[in-house]
KETOR-449777 format. One record per residue (C-alpha): residue in three letters; x, y, z. Coordinates in nm, 2 decimals. Layout:
<pts>
[pt "ALA" [X Y Z]],
...
</pts>
This chain:
<pts>
[pt "MET" [3.12 -3.05 -13.69]],
[pt "VAL" [3.33 -3.05 -14.01]],
[pt "ALA" [3.64 -3.27 -14.06]],
[pt "GLY" [3.79 -3.24 -14.41]],
[pt "GLU" [4.02 -3.55 -14.45]],
[pt "ALA" [4.11 -3.88 -14.29]],
[pt "SER" [4.33 -3.74 -14.02]],
[pt "GLY" [4.06 -3.49 -13.92]],
[pt "ASP" [3.80 -3.77 -13.92]],
[pt "LEU" [4.02 -3.97 -13.68]],
[pt "LEU" [4.07 -3.67 -13.44]],
[pt "ALA" [3.70 -3.58 -13.46]],
[pt "GLY" [3.60 -3.94 -13.38]],
[pt "LEU" [3.81 -3.93 -13.06]],
[pt "LEU" [3.67 -3.59 -12.96]],
[pt "LEU" [3.32 -3.73 -13.01]],
[pt "ASP" [3.39 -4.01 -12.77]],
[pt "GLY" [3.46 -3.75 -12.50]],
[pt "MET" [3.17 -3.53 -12.59]],
[pt "GLN" [2.92 -3.82 -12.59]],
[pt "GLN" [3.05 -3.93 -12.25]],
[pt "ARG" [2.99 -3.58 -12.11]],
[pt "TRP" [2.67 -3.51 -12.30]],
[pt "PRO" [2.50 -3.85 -12.35]],
[pt "GLY" [2.21 -3.69 -12.55]],
[pt "LEU" [2.45 -3.53 -12.80]],
[pt "THR" [2.34 -3.49 -13.16]],
[pt "ALA" [2.63 -3.43 -13.40]],
[pt "PHE" [2.60 -3.35 -13.77]],
[pt "GLY" [2.78 -3.18 -14.06]],
[pt "ILE" [3.07 -3.32 -14.27]],
[pt "GLY" [3.27 -3.62 -14.16]],
[pt "GLY" [3.41 -3.97 -14.24]],
[pt "PRO" [3.38 -4.33 -14.12]],
[pt "GLN" [3.54 -4.27 -13.78]],
[pt "MET" [3.28 -4.01 -13.70]],
[pt "ALA" [3.00 -4.22 -13.85]],
[pt "ARG" [3.09 -4.50 -13.61]],
[pt "ARG" [3.00 -4.27 -13.32]],
[pt "GLY" [2.66 -4.19 -13.47]],
[pt "PHE" [2.76 -3.87 -13.65]],
[pt "ASP" [2.51 -3.77 -13.92]],
[pt "ALA" [2.73 -3.68 -14.22]],
[pt "TRP" [2.55 -3.46 -14.46]],
[pt "TRP" [2.85 -3.48 -14.69]],
[pt "GLY" [3.15 -3.72 -14.67]],
[pt "HIS" [3.48 -3.57 -14.57]],
[pt "ASP" [3.64 -3.69 -14.90]],
[pt "ARG" [3.44 -3.42 -15.07]],
[pt "LEU" [3.67 -3.16 -14.92]],
[pt "SER" [4.00 -3.34 -14.97]],
[pt "VAL" [4.24 -3.14 -15.19]],
[pt "HIS" [4.62 -3.13 -15.23]],
[pt "GLY" [4.84 -2.82 -15.24]],
[pt "PHE" [4.73 -2.48 -15.39]],
[pt "GLY" [4.73 -2.52 -15.76]],
[pt "TRP" [4.51 -2.70 -16.02]],
[pt "ASP" [4.38 -2.96 -15.77]],
[pt "VAL" [4.23 -2.67 -15.57]],
[pt "LEU" [4.11 -2.46 -15.86]],
[pt "ARG" [3.92 -2.75 -16.03]],
[pt "ARG" [3.74 -2.83 -15.70]],
[pt "TYR" [3.69 -2.47 -15.59]],
[pt "ARG" [3.33 -2.43 -15.71]],
[pt "GLU" [3.22 -2.76 -15.57]],
[pt "ILE" [3.37 -2.69 -15.23]],
[pt "VAL" [3.25 -2.34 -15.20]],
[pt "GLY" [2.90 -2.46 -15.29]],
[pt "ILE" [2.91 -2.72 -15.02]],
[pt "ARG" [3.02 -2.46 -14.77]],
[pt "SER" [2.74 -2.22 -14.87]],
[pt "GLN" [2.48 -2.50 -14.84]],
[pt "LEU" [2.62 -2.61 -14.50]],
[pt "LYS" [2.62 -2.25 -14.37]],
[pt "THR" [2.25 -2.21 -14.47]],
[pt "ARG" [2.15 -2.53 -14.30]],
[pt "LEU" [2.35 -2.45 -13.98]],
[pt "LEU" [2.20 -2.10 -13.95]],
[pt "ARG" [1.86 -2.26 -13.99]],
[pt "GLN" [1.92 -2.53 -13.73]],
[pt "ARG" [2.14 -2.31 -13.51]],
[pt "PRO" [2.35 -2.57 -13.32]],
[pt "ASP" [2.47 -2.50 -12.97]],
[pt "VAL" [2.83 -2.51 -13.10]],
[pt "PHE" [3.01 -2.55 -13.43]],
[pt "ILE" [3.34 -2.74 -13.41]],
[pt "GLY" [3.57 -2.71 -13.71]],
[pt "VAL" [3.83 -2.99 -13.70]],
[pt "ASP" [4.14 -2.89 -13.88]],
[pt "ALA" [4.07 -2.81 -14.25]],
[pt "PRO" [4.13 -2.44 -14.19]],
[pt "ASP" [4.08 -2.32 -14.55]],
[pt "PHE" [3.73 -2.45 -14.53]],
[pt "ASN" [3.64 -2.41 -14.17]],
[pt "LEU" [3.77 -2.07 -14.07]],
[pt "ASP" [3.56 -1.88 -14.32]],
[pt "LEU" [3.26 -2.09 -14.22]],
[pt "GLU" [3.33 -2.03 -13.85]],
[pt "ALA" [3.36 -1.65 -13.91]],
[pt "ALA" [3.02 -1.65 -14.09]],
[pt "LEU" [2.85 -1.85 -13.81]],
[pt "LYS" [3.02 -1.65 -13.53]],
[pt "SER" [2.90 -1.32 -13.68]],
[pt "ARG" [2.54 -1.46 -13.66]],
[pt "GLY" [2.57 -1.56 -13.29]],
[pt "VAL" [2.67 -1.93 -13.32]],
[pt "LYS" [2.94 -2.04 -13.08]],
[pt "THR" [3.25 -2.16 -13.27]],
[pt "VAL" [3.54 -2.39 -13.16]],
[pt "HIS" [3.84 -2.48 -13.38]],
[pt "PHE" [4.01 -2.81 -13.30]],
[pt "VAL" [4.37 -2.82 -13.41]],
[pt "SER" [4.53 -2.48 -13.43]],
[pt "PRO" [4.64 -2.38 -13.78]],
[pt "SER" [5.02 -2.40 -13.80]],
[pt "VAL" [5.08 -2.03 -13.79]],
[pt "TRP" [5.41 -2.10 -13.62]],
[pt "ALA" [5.53 -2.30 -13.93]],
[pt "TRP" [5.38 -2.11 -14.22]],
[pt "ARG" [5.11 -1.87 -14.33]],
[pt "ALA" [5.14 -1.65 -14.03]],
[pt "GLU" [4.88 -1.41 -14.18]],
[pt "ARG" [4.61 -1.66 -14.08]],
[pt "ILE" [4.63 -1.54 -13.71]],
[pt "GLU" [4.39 -1.25 -13.77]],
[pt "LYS" [4.14 -1.49 -13.95]],
[pt "ILE" [4.16 -1.72 -13.65]],
[pt "ARG" [4.07 -1.44 -13.42]],
[pt "ARG" [3.77 -1.34 -13.63]],
[pt "SER" [3.65 -1.70 -13.67]],
[pt "ALA" [3.69 -1.90 -13.34]],
[pt "ASP" [3.56 -1.83 -12.99]],
[pt "HIS" [3.81 -2.09 -12.87]],
[pt "VAL" [4.09 -2.30 -13.02]],
[pt "LEU" [4.17 -2.65 -12.89]],
[pt "CYS" [4.54 -2.69 -12.93]],
[pt "ILE" [4.72 -3.03 -12.97]],
[pt "PHE" [5.07 -2.89 -12.91]],
[pt "PRO" [5.19 -2.74 -12.58]],
[pt "PHE" [5.35 -2.42 -12.71]],
[pt "GLU" [5.04 -2.30 -12.91]],
[pt "PRO" [4.81 -2.14 -12.65]],
[pt "ALA" [5.07 -1.89 -12.54]],
[pt "LEU" [5.14 -1.79 -12.90]],
[pt "LEU" [4.76 -1.75 -12.97]],
[pt "ALA" [4.71 -1.56 -12.64]],
[pt "ARG" [4.96 -1.29 -12.76]],
[pt "HIS" [4.71 -1.22 -13.04]],
[pt "GLY" [4.41 -1.22 -12.81]],
[pt "ILE" [4.28 -1.56 -12.91]],
[pt "ALA" [4.14 -1.79 -12.63]],
[pt "ALA" [4.30 -2.13 -12.65]],
[pt "THR" [4.35 -2.45 -12.44]],
[pt "TYR" [4.62 -2.72 -12.47]],
[pt "VAL" [4.43 -3.05 -12.47]],
[pt "GLY" [4.71 -3.28 -12.57]],
[pt "HIS" [4.71 -3.49 -12.88]],
[pt "PRO" [4.44 -3.75 -12.88]],
[pt "LEU" [4.66 -4.00 -13.06]],
[pt "ALA" [4.91 -3.99 -12.78]],
[pt "ASN" [4.64 -4.16 -12.56]],
[pt "VAL" [4.53 -4.41 -12.83]],
[pt "ILE" [4.88 -4.53 -12.92]],
[pt "ALA" [5.05 -4.73 -12.64]],
[pt "LEU" [5.37 -4.58 -12.50]],
[pt "GLN" [5.53 -4.92 -12.57]],
[pt "PRO" [5.36 -5.07 -12.88]],
[pt "ASP" [5.32 -5.44 -12.91]],
[pt "ARG" [5.52 -5.52 -13.22]],
[pt "SER" [5.48 -5.90 -13.20]],
[pt "ALA" [5.10 -5.88 -13.18]],
[pt "ALA" [5.08 -5.64 -13.47]],
[pt "ARG" [5.30 -5.86 -13.68]],
[pt "ALA" [5.09 -6.17 -13.60]],
[pt "GLN" [4.78 -5.97 -13.71]],
[pt "LEU" [4.94 -5.90 -14.05]],
[pt "GLY" [5.09 -6.25 -14.10]],
[pt "LEU" [5.45 -6.15 -14.03]],
[pt "THR" [5.70 -6.30 -13.79]],
[pt "ASP" [5.93 -6.14 -13.53]],
[pt "ALA" [6.23 -6.23 -13.74]],
[pt "ASP" [6.10 -6.04 -14.05]],
[pt "LEU" [6.26 -5.71 -14.15]],
[pt "VAL" [5.96 -5.49 -14.23]],
[pt "LEU" [5.93 -5.16 -14.42]],
[pt "ALA" [5.59 -4.98 -14.40]],
[pt "ILE" [5.52 -4.75 -14.70]],
[pt "LEU" [5.27 -4.47 -14.64]],
[pt "PRO" [5.24 -4.25 -14.95]],
[pt "GLY" [4.94 -4.04 -14.82]],
[pt "SER" [4.57 -4.06 -14.77]],
[pt "ARG" [4.46 -3.84 -15.06]],
[pt "LYS" [4.44 -3.95 -15.43]],
[pt "SER" [4.66 -3.65 -15.53]],
[pt "GLU" [4.93 -3.75 -15.28]],
[pt "ILE" [4.93 -4.10 -15.42]],
[pt "GLU" [4.97 -3.96 -15.77]],
[pt "HIS" [5.27 -3.75 -15.66]],
[pt "LEU" [5.44 -4.00 -15.43]],
[pt "ALA" [5.34 -4.36 -15.47]],
[pt "ALA" [5.55 -4.45 -15.78]],
[pt "ARG" [5.86 -4.29 -15.62]],
[pt "PHE" [5.81 -4.47 -15.30]],
[pt "PHE" [5.77 -4.80 -15.48]],
[pt "GLN" [6.07 -4.74 -15.70]],
[pt "ALA" [6.27 -4.66 -15.38]],
[pt "ALA" [6.15 -4.99 -15.23]],
[pt "VAL" [6.27 -5.18 -15.54]],
[pt "LEU" [6.62 -5.03 -15.48]],
[pt "VAL" [6.62 -5.12 -15.11]],
[pt "ARG" [6.52 -5.48 -15.20]],
[pt "ARG" [6.84 -5.51 -15.41]],
[pt "THR" [7.05 -5.49 -15.10]],
[pt "ARG" [6.79 -5.63 -14.86]],
[pt "PRO" [6.62 -5.89 -15.07]],
[pt "GLY" [6.44 -6.04 -14.77]],
[pt "ILE" [6.27 -5.72 -14.65]],
[pt "LYS" [5.89 -5.73 -14.63]],
[pt "LEU" [5.70 -5.44 -14.77]],
[pt "ILE" [5.36 -5.35 -14.62]],
[pt "ILE" [5.12 -5.07 -14.72]],
[pt "PRO" [4.81 -4.96 -14.53]],
[pt "ALA" [4.56 -4.80 -14.76]],
[pt "LEU" [4.22 -4.64 -14.75]],
[pt "PRO" [3.99 -4.89 -14.92]],
[pt "THR" [3.90 -4.64 -15.19]],
[pt "LEU" [4.27 -4.60 -15.28]],
[pt "LYS" [4.37 -4.96 -15.26]],
[pt "PRO" [4.30 -5.04 -15.64]],
[pt "MET" [4.50 -4.73 -15.74]],
[pt "LEU" [4.80 -4.84 -15.52]],
[pt "GLU" [4.78 -5.20 -15.65]],
[pt "GLN" [4.80 -5.06 -16.01]],
[pt "ILE" [5.10 -4.84 -15.93]],
[pt "ALA" [5.28 -5.12 -15.75]],
[pt "ALA" [5.23 -5.36 -16.04]],
[pt "ALA" [5.38 -5.10 -16.28]],
[pt "SER" [5.68 -5.07 -16.04]],
[pt "GLY" [5.74 -5.44 -16.05]],
[pt "LEU" [5.64 -5.49 -15.69]],
[pt "ALA" [5.30 -5.66 -15.73]],
[pt "ASP" [5.43 -6.00 -15.58]],
[pt "ASN" [5.65 -5.85 -15.32]],
[pt "LEU" [5.43 -5.64 -15.10]],
[pt "GLN" [5.11 -5.66 -14.90]],
[pt "ILE" [4.85 -5.38 -14.93]],
[pt "PHE" [4.60 -5.38 -14.65]],
[pt "ALA" [4.27 -5.19 -14.64]],
[pt "GLY" [4.31 -4.96 -14.34]],
[pt "GLN" [4.52 -5.08 -14.05]],
[pt "SER" [4.77 -4.80 -14.06]],
[pt "HIS" [4.84 -4.82 -13.68]],
[pt "THR" [4.89 -5.20 -13.71]],
[pt "ALA" [5.14 -5.14 -13.99]],
[pt "LEU" [5.33 -4.88 -13.80]],
[pt "ALA" [5.34 -5.10 -13.49]],
[pt "ALA" [5.46 -5.39 -13.69]],
[pt "CYS" [5.73 -5.23 -13.90]],
[pt "ASP" [6.10 -5.17 -13.84]],
[pt "LEU" [6.09 -4.84 -14.03]],
[pt "THR" [5.87 -4.64 -14.26]],
[pt "LEU" [5.88 -4.44 -14.57]],
[pt "ILE" [5.61 -4.18 -14.52]],
[pt "ALA" [5.44 -3.88 -14.66]],
[pt "SER" [5.46 -3.56 -14.46]],
[pt "GLY" [5.15 -3.51 -14.25]],
[pt "THR" [4.97 -3.64 -13.94]],
[pt "ALA" [5.09 -3.99 -14.02]],
[pt "THR" [5.45 -3.88 -13.94]],
[pt "LEU" [5.35 -3.80 -13.58]],
[pt "GLU" [5.18 -4.13 -13.56]],
[pt "ALA" [5.50 -4.30 -13.67]],
[pt "ALA" [5.69 -4.10 -13.40]],
[pt "LEU" [5.44 -4.22 -13.13]],
[pt "PHE" [5.51 -4.57 -13.25]],
[pt "LYS" [5.88 -4.49 -13.20]],
[pt "ARG" [5.97 -4.59 -13.56]],
[pt "PRO" [6.26 -4.46 -13.76]],
[pt "MET" [6.13 -4.29 -14.07]],
[pt "VAL" [6.21 -4.11 -14.39]],
[pt "ILE" [5.97 -3.83 -14.46]],
[pt "ALA" [5.90 -3.72 -14.82]],
[pt "TYR" [5.66 -3.49 -15.00]],
[pt "ARG" [5.58 -3.37 -15.35]],
[pt "MET" [5.32 -3.14 -15.50]],
[pt "GLY" [5.26 -2.94 -15.81]],
[pt "ALA" [5.53 -2.68 -15.90]],
[pt "LEU" [5.30 -2.38 -15.83]],
[pt "SER" [5.19 -2.52 -15.50]],
[pt "TRP" [5.55 -2.58 -15.40]],
[pt "GLN" [5.66 -2.23 -15.48]],
[pt "LEU" [5.37 -2.08 -15.28]],
[pt "MET" [5.44 -2.30 -14.98]],
[pt "ARG" [5.81 -2.23 -14.97]],
[pt "ARG" [5.75 -1.85 -14.97]],
[pt "LYS" [5.52 -1.88 -14.66]],
[pt "GLN" [5.73 -2.14 -14.47]],
[pt "LEU" [5.87 -2.01 -14.14]],
[pt "GLN" [6.07 -2.31 -14.01]],
[pt "PRO" [6.34 -2.53 -14.16]],
[pt "TRP" [6.14 -2.84 -14.10]],
[pt "VAL" [5.82 -2.98 -14.26]],
[pt "GLY" [5.77 -3.31 -14.08]],
[pt "LEU" [5.59 -3.29 -13.74]],
[pt "PRO" [5.85 -3.50 -13.55]],
[pt "ASN" [6.13 -3.26 -13.66]],
[pt "ILE" [5.91 -2.95 -13.58]],
[pt "LEU" [5.83 -3.08 -13.24]],
[pt "CYS" [6.18 -3.19 -13.16]],
[pt "GLN" [6.32 -2.86 -13.31]],
[pt "GLU" [6.58 -3.06 -13.50]],
[pt "PHE" [6.62 -3.30 -13.79]],
[pt "VAL" [6.58 -3.62 -13.60]],
[pt "VAL" [6.46 -3.79 -13.92]],
[pt "PRO" [6.54 -3.70 -14.28]],
[pt "GLU" [6.31 -3.50 -14.50]],
[pt "LEU" [6.33 -3.53 -14.88]],
[pt "LEU" [6.10 -3.28 -15.04]],
[pt "GLN" [5.99 -3.20 -15.40]],
[pt "ASP" [6.28 -3.26 -15.64]],
[pt "ALA" [6.50 -3.40 -15.37]],
[pt "ALA" [6.25 -3.69 -15.33]],
[pt "THR" [6.40 -3.91 -15.59]],
[pt "PRO" [6.38 -4.29 -15.56]],
[pt "GLN" [6.76 -4.31 -15.53]],
[pt "ALA" [6.77 -4.05 -15.24]],
[pt "LEU" [6.48 -4.21 -15.06]],
[pt "ALA" [6.64 -4.56 -15.09]],
[pt "ALA" [6.97 -4.43 -14.96]],
[pt "ALA" [6.81 -4.26 -14.66]],
[pt "LEU" [6.62 -4.58 -14.58]],
[pt "LEU" [6.94 -4.78 -14.60]],
[pt "VAL" [7.11 -4.55 -14.35]],
[pt "TRP" [6.85 -4.65 -14.10]],
[pt "LEU" [6.88 -5.02 -14.19]],
[pt "ASP" [7.25 -5.00 -14.15]],
[pt "ALA" [7.21 -4.84 -13.81]],
[pt "MET" [6.98 -5.12 -13.70]],
[pt "ALA" [7.25 -5.37 -13.78]],
[pt "CYS" [7.57 -5.17 -13.67]],
[pt "ASN" [7.47 -4.87 -13.46]],
[pt "PRO" [7.19 -4.96 -13.23]],
[pt "ASP" [7.26 -4.65 -13.01]],
[pt "LYS" [7.14 -4.43 -13.30]],
[pt "ILE" [6.81 -4.61 -13.30]],
[pt "ALA" [6.78 -4.60 -12.92]],
[pt "THR" [6.85 -4.22 -12.91]],
[pt "LEU" [6.57 -4.16 -13.16]],
[pt "GLN" [6.33 -4.38 -12.96]],
[pt "GLN" [6.42 -4.19 -12.64]],
[pt "LYS" [6.33 -3.86 -12.81]],
[pt "PHE" [6.00 -4.00 -12.94]],
[pt "THR" [5.92 -4.14 -12.60]],
[pt "ALA" [5.97 -3.80 -12.44]],
[pt "LEU" [5.76 -3.64 -12.71]],
[pt "HIS" [5.48 -3.90 -12.65]],
[pt "ILE" [5.47 -3.83 -12.28]],
[pt "GLU" [5.46 -3.45 -12.34]],
[pt "LEU" [5.16 -3.50 -12.57]],
[pt "GLN" [4.96 -3.73 -12.33]],
[pt "ARG" [4.68 -3.54 -12.16]],
[pt "ASP" [4.32 -3.61 -12.06]],
[pt "THR" [4.22 -3.47 -12.40]],
[pt "ALA" [3.85 -3.56 -12.37]],
[pt "ARG" [3.81 -3.38 -12.03]],
[pt "LEU" [4.02 -3.08 -12.12]],
[pt "ALA" [3.84 -3.04 -12.46]],
[pt "THR" [3.49 -3.08 -12.32]],
[pt "ASP" [3.58 -2.84 -12.03]],
[pt "ALA" [3.68 -2.58 -12.28]],
[pt "ILE" [3.37 -2.64 -12.49]],
[pt "GLN" [3.15 -2.60 -12.18]],
[pt "GLN" [3.31 -2.27 -12.11]],
[pt "VAL" [3.23 -2.15 -12.46]],
[pt "LEU" [2.87 -2.27 -12.42]],
[pt "GLN" [2.84 -2.07 -12.10]],
[pt "GLY" [3.02 -1.76 -12.22]],
</pts>
């Protein structure tokens, strides 16, 4: 297995639970993170070695290292010849590796279909060459892939089974030292160092502006332990050092506890939707990366909640639009609605509840059934 970042590590860990239940003698190895390690996964490299941001300099300066890891991994896998290789997301790394393994007779499964319905539609041919089967986390994807001759199964989104349909806000707040009466903003500026570099200062500056009109608001930040010192330094530079709590991990607890969240576009936005939280989605990247992405974008939305609902149910502020002033203004719209227009909040929660139910499936059984078919094919 290969998972290339924190979100892939989480999904792979949940998949490993189902695989170990079905195949108790399972041995799993490759590239992964702490969630996979907790399930006994043998990580030859840590998933952080593959984590890059955008398409520009961050990718170019890491290219040689990442290609070297992929070459070494391919050699080891062809020597050990696993029963199946499962690439978890990270399509830029995994699809080429899967194609090489498949051409040499190794069964390949790709977990999480690349978003060919959102951008980079040219990837569809690469998926067909690379994967014997695709495990899809969104219900419309298998039909789309089938039109191009790609075998796929909708397995639901594992997080929809992990996150309660009605999260316990009081318990989460107690865990973080908050009270039911507190007004709480969760700030999630990303899980990669480069995302923190692009977004954290803007998010913190927006929080400063929000506090001017809501001085009692509590600010909480869940952070990967390796990124916590960096976030503390940026927070101090923004004048927020004494007015926020930065936790190591606990992103789900923070989302369960908060009233709303300012959040970087990515898997975390879907998690926030499953917790039924109002949010403001933002993203920034290098100018070259942004131009390349915009040319390949196929839908008007970037955030997963908006894509899945097929409308702007929550605001998105991207690139130059993601100013501290604009972010703060969007957050204050939600805060005003909580005080004066509860129907707006209730409507959003109803949409997120319907989405949650649609994504709930017996993921472990459906995924392992599909993997079994690949093994027998």
